[in-house]
C-alpha positions in Angstrom: 0.1 -0.1 0.2 1.4 3.6 -0.9 0.2 6.8 0.7 1.7 10.2 0.6 -0.1 13.6 -0.7 -3.2 12.9 -3.3 -4.8 15.7 -5.9 -8.3 17.2 -6.3 -9.3 14.1 -8.3 -8.2 11.7 -5.5 -9.7 13.3 -2.7 -12.8 13.3 -4.4 -13.3 9.6 -5.2 -11.9 9.0 -1.6 -14.3 7.6 0.9 -15.2 8.7 4.3 -14.8 7.3 7.2 -17.5 5.8 9.5 -18.9 7.8 12.0 -17.6 6.3 15.9 -21.1 6.8 17.5 -20.6 4.5 20.6 -23.7 2.9 22.0 -26.8 4.2 20.8 -28.9 6.3 23.7 -26.0 6.1 26.2 -23.2 7.8 24.4 -25.4 9.5 22.2 -28.5 11.8 22.6 -31.6 10.0 22.5 -34.1 13.0 21.9 -35.7 13.6 18.7 -35.7 17.1 17.0 -38.1 20.0 18.3 -39.3 21.8 15.2 -40.5 25.7 15.8 -41.5 25.9 11.9 -43.8 23.8 9.9 -43.2 23.7 5.7 -46.9 25.1 4.4 -47.0 22.9 1.2 -45.4 20.1 -0.6 -42.2 18.4 -0.7 -40.5 16.4 -3.2 -38.0 13.9 -3.3 -35.0 15.0 -5.4 -35.3 12.0 -7.8 -32.6 13.4 -10.1 -29.9 13.9 -7.4 -27.2 11.3 -8.0 -27.9 11.5 -12.1 -27.1 15.6 -12.0 -23.9 14.9 -9.6 -22.6 12.2 -11.7 -23.3 14.4 -15.2 -21.4 17.8 -13.3 -18.6 15.1 -12.7 -18.3 13.4 -15.8 -19.1 16.7 -18.1 -16.0 17.7 -20.0 -15.1 21.1 -18.0 -14.8 18.7 -14.9 -12.4 16.7 -17.0 -10.9 19.4 -18.1 -10.2 20.7 -14.6 -8.9 17.6 -13.0 -6.1 17.0 -15.7 -5.3 20.5 -14.9 -5.3 20.2 -11.6 -3.4 16.7 -11.5 -0.1 18.0 -9.9 -1.8 20.1 -7.4 -1.2 18.1 -4.1 -4.1 18.9 -1.9 -4.7 16.6 1.0 -3.3 13.5 2.7 -4.1 10.2 1.1 -6.9 9.1 4.1 -5.8 5.6 4.8 -1.9 6.7 5.9 -2.9 5.4 9.5 -2.9 2.0 8.4 1.0 2.4 7.9 1.4 4.8 10.5 -0.9 3.9 13.3 -0.7 7.7 15.2 -1.2 9.2 11.9 -4.2 11.7 12.1 -6.2 10.3 9.4 -7.5 7.9 11.8 -10.8 8.7 13.0 -10.5 9.2 16.7 -13.6 11.7 17.7 -16.5 9.6 19.0 -20.0 11.4 18.1 -22.5 11.9 21.1 -24.6 15.0 18.9 -24.6 17.4 16.6 -22.0 19.3 18.2 -19.3 16.2 17.4 -20.8 15.6 14.4 -20.4 18.9 13.2 -16.5 18.6 14.1 -15.9 15.3 12.1 -17.7 16.6 9.1 -16.2 20.0 9.2 -12.9 18.0 9.2 -13.2 15.0 6.9 -15.3 16.6 4.1 -15.8 20.5 4.3 -11.8 20.9 4.2 -11.4 18.6 1.8 -13.8 20.3 -0.6 -12.3 23.6 0.1 -8.8 22.5 -1.0 -10.6 20.7 -3.8 -12.2 24.3 -4.6 -9.1 26.4 -4.6 -7.1 24.1 -6.7 -9.6 24.4 -9.1 -10.4 28.4 -8.5 -6.6 28.7 -9.4 -6.8 27.0 -13.0 -10.4 28.8 -13.8 -9.5 30.1 -17.1 -8.3 26.6 -18.7 -12.1 25.4 -18.3 -15.1 27.0 -17.6 -16.4 25.8 -14.2 -16.0 29.4 -12.5 -15.4 27.7 -9.4 -13.8 30.4 -6.5 -10.7 30.4 -5.1 -12.3 32.0 -1.6 -15.3 29.8 -0.8 -14.9 28.9 3.2 -17.6 26.8 5.6 -18.5 28.1 9.1 -21.6 27.8 10.8 -24.1 30.7 11.0 -22.3 33.4 13.0 -19.5 33.7 10.1 -22.8 35.6 8.5 -23.3 39.1 10.3 -27.3 39.4 9.0 -28.2 36.5 11.2 -32.0 35.8 11.4 -33.5 35.3 14.6 -33.8 31.8 16.0 -32.0 30.7 12.9 -28.9 28.7 13.3 -27.7 26.4 10.3 -25.0 24.7 11.2 -23.1 24.9 7.8 -23.0 28.0 6.1 -20.7 28.6 2.5 -19.6 31.9 1.6 -16.6 33.3 0.0 -14.3 34.3 2.8 -14.5 38.1 3.8 -17.7 38.3 2.4 -21.4 37.6 3.0 -22.6 36.7 0.1 -24.0 33.1 1.1 -23.8 30.5 -1.4 -24.8 27.3 0.8 -26.7 26.7 3.9 -26.6 22.8 5.5 -28.4 21.2 8.5 -26.8 17.8 9.8 -28.9 15.3 12.2 -27.3 12.8 13.9 -28.3 9.9 12.4 -28.8 7.4 15.7 -31.4 10.0 16.9 -33.1 11.1 14.4 -34.6 8.8 11.5 -35.4 10.5 8.6 -37.1 7.5 7.0 -39.0 6.9 10.3 -40.6 10.3 10.2 -41.2 10.3 6.2 -43.4 7.0 7.1 -44.9 8.9 10.4 -45.7 11.2 7.9 -47.5 9.4 5.5 -49.2 6.7 8.1 -50.2 9.8 9.9 -48.9 8.4 13.4 -47.3 12.0 14.3 -49.4 14.5 12.2 -46.6 17.0 10.3 -43.7 15.5 11.5 -42.2 16.0 7.9 -43.5 19.3 7.6 -41.4 20.0 10.9 -38.2 18.7 9.9 -38.6 20.6 6.4 -39.6 23.8 8.4 -36.5 24.2 10.0 -34.9 23.8 6.1 -37.5 26.4 4.7 -37.2 29.0 7.3 -33.0 28.9 6.3 -34.4 30.0 2.9 -34.9 33.4 4.1 -31.6 33.8 5.1 -30.1 37.6 3.8 
């Protein structure tokens, strides 16, 4: 097995480590989410998401960007710890609630994504992806124009600016079962359960 620094394409193809949850309800939160907002309207499943991602990934512009960045090393091989046991690629952090989940997500997903975007942004003249070099992720406090009671877990924007590009909400899988919520909504076991969940995200659409 060979390890070392890897380029943008290798980062995108890397697998994510399994979250270290421990024992459910003993080492994790056991309460379900409490929603303050309800979404009024219909919720449509994004059936084409996977196809859209693959179409973008396989596009000529993306392939050209990958080729242009082949020589740019942006991260360390995620399995380096298999050769060097104490290396920090091993997932040591234990996830008990959304706070620790956010930390693991930032470390293993968002930081590598920013490195890839920066590499692609540096060669924008050679392709048409138009990815800014100065993207950054943070929590809701990185944007001064906050909404009352609106605290999205993830905000993507450009460094030094207040132009929000993306909002995200993390839910810890062992305590919030999205399939169960959808089933309960369909069977009317818990009225408006899906509307409550989507209401959280719907409220963030008002974010400046």
